[in-house]
C-alpha positions in Angstrom: -8.3 9.4 -41.0 -10.2 7.3 -43.6 -13.8 6.1 -43.1 -12.6 2.5 -43.1 -9.9 3.2 -40.5 -12.4 5.1 -38.3 -14.9 2.2 -38.6 -12.2 -0.2 -37.5 -11.4 2.0 -34.5 -15.1 2.2 -33.5 -15.5 -1.6 -33.9 -12.4 -2.2 -31.7 -13.7 0.2 -29.0 -17.1 -1.6 -29.1 -15.4 -5.0 -28.8 -13.3 -3.7 -25.9 -16.3 -2.3 -24.0 -18.4 -5.4 -24.6 -15.5 -7.6 -23.6 -15.2 -5.7 -20.3 -18.9 -5.7 -19.6 -20.4 -8.7 -17.9 -22.8 -10.6 -20.2 -23.2 -10.6 -24.0 -23.5 -7.6 -26.2 -27.2 -8.6 -26.8 -27.8 -8.0 -23.1 -27.4 -4.2 -23.6 -29.8 -1.9 -25.4 -26.9 0.2 -26.6 -23.2 0.7 -26.0 -23.7 3.4 -23.5 -25.5 0.9 -21.2 -22.4 -1.3 -21.5 -20.1 1.6 -20.6 -22.1 2.3 -17.5 -21.9 -1.4 -16.6 -18.1 -1.4 -17.0 -17.7 1.8 -14.9 -19.9 0.5 -12.1 -18.1 -2.9 -12.1 -14.8 -1.0 -11.9 -16.0 1.1 -8.9 -17.2 -2.0 -7.1 -13.9 -3.9 -7.7 -11.9 -0.9 -6.5 -13.9 -0.9 -3.2 -13.3 -4.7 -2.8 -9.6 -4.3 -3.4 -9.4 -1.5 -0.8 -11.2 -3.8 1.7 -8.9 -6.7 0.9 -5.8 -4.4 1.4 -7.1 -3.8 4.9 -6.7 -7.5 5.6 -3.5 -8.1 3.7 -1.2 -5.9 5.7 0.4 -8.6 7.9 2.0 -6.3 10.4 0.4 -2.8 10.2 2.6 -1.6 13.2 5.7 -2.2 11.1 4.6 0.1 8.3 5.7 3.7 8.5 2.8 6.1 8.9 3.5 7.8 5.6 3.2 4.5 3.8 -0.2 3.5 5.3 -3.2 3.8 3.0 -6.4 5.2 4.4 -8.0 1.8 4.4 -5.0 0.4 6.4 -5.4 3.3 8.9 -9.1 2.7 9.3 -8.4 -1.0 9.8 -5.9 -0.2 12.5 -8.5 1.9 14.3 -11.0 -0.9 14.1 -8.5 -3.5 15.3 -7.6 -1.4 18.3 -11.2 -1.0 19.2 -11.9 -4.8 18.9 -8.8 -5.6 20.9 -9.8 -3.2 23.6 -13.4 -4.4 23.6 -12.3 -8.0 24.1 -10.5 -6.9 27.3 -13.5 -4.8 28.5 -16.5 -7.1 28.1 -17.4 -6.5 24.5 -17.5 -2.7 24.2 -14.9 0.0 23.7 -14.5 3.5 22.4 -11.7 5.7 21.1 -11.7 9.5 21.2 -9.6 11.9 19.0 -6.6 11.7 21.4 -6.6 7.9 21.4 -6.6 7.8 17.6 -3.8 10.4 17.4 -1.8 8.3 19.9 -2.5 5.1 17.9 -0.5 6.7 15.0 2.2 8.3 17.2 0.8 11.8 16.8 1.0 11.9 13.0 -2.5 12.6 11.8 -4.1 16.0 11.9 -7.2 16.6 13.9 -9.4 16.5 10.8 -7.7 13.3 9.6 -8.3 11.6 13.0 -12.0 12.5 12.9 -12.2 11.3 9.3 -10.6 7.9 10.2 -13.0 7.6 13.2 -16.0 8.3 11.0 -14.8 5.8 8.3 -14.1 3.1 11.0 -17.7 3.4 12.0 -18.8 2.3 8.6 -19.1 -1.3 9.5 -21.6 -3.4 11.5 -21.0 -3.1 15.2 -19.1 0.2 15.0 -20.6 3.7 15.5 -19.4 7.3 15.4 -21.2 9.6 17.7 -21.0 12.1 20.5 -22.3 10.9 23.9 -25.3 12.8 25.3 -24.6 15.5 27.7 -22.6 18.7 27.7 -19.1 18.6 26.4 -19.2 15.0 25.2 -16.3 14.3 22.7 -16.9 12.6 19.4 -15.9 9.0 19.6 -15.8 5.8 17.5 -17.0 2.8 19.4 -17.6 -0.9 18.9 -20.1 -3.4 20.4 -18.7 -6.8 19.6 -22.2 -8.3 19.6 -22.9 -6.3 16.4 -19.7 -7.2 14.6 -20.7 -9.7 11.8 -17.1 -10.8 10.9 -15.2 -10.8 14.2 -13.0 -13.7 12.9 -11.6 -11.3 10.3 -10.0 -9.3 13.1 -8.6 -12.4 14.8 -7.1 -13.7 11.6 -5.2 -10.4 11.0 -4.1 -10.2 14.6 -3.0 -13.9 14.8 -1.0 -13.5 11.6 0.8 -10.5 13.0 1.6 -12.3 16.2 2.9 -15.4 14.5 5.2 -13.5 12.2 6.7 -11.6 15.2 7.9 -14.9 16.8 
């Protein structure tokens, strides 16, 4: 490869990186800072897309278990908790057996506990073990602590309307 060709390749790579990075090339001390900015932005956007995918599935019950993504499974656990809490005065909890039943017995024990733990990673939700001997791990919700309760209602309403 000639020096001129190599210089053009490097210029193209710099242009691509600076084009992907937010801000102007002058905003970065060097190209490595711009690369880090692009990588961080990509990570953040992937997380946002995963959160949006939780909301987009119009009828999660119609999707085969094997086709569900982990965020969709977590969303189903949270939705089940919210639905139950609305019937029971604002609080509800699910144990391992409940989560396994929610998915017709498909997930392994480890996967159930993983889904429970991930479902608790939102305001108003918690993953713990009640005090006392023999308390099973549980994921629970207190609707008073849920910041975006309307989000759950929008998903549930859309599913109900499509089923009519």
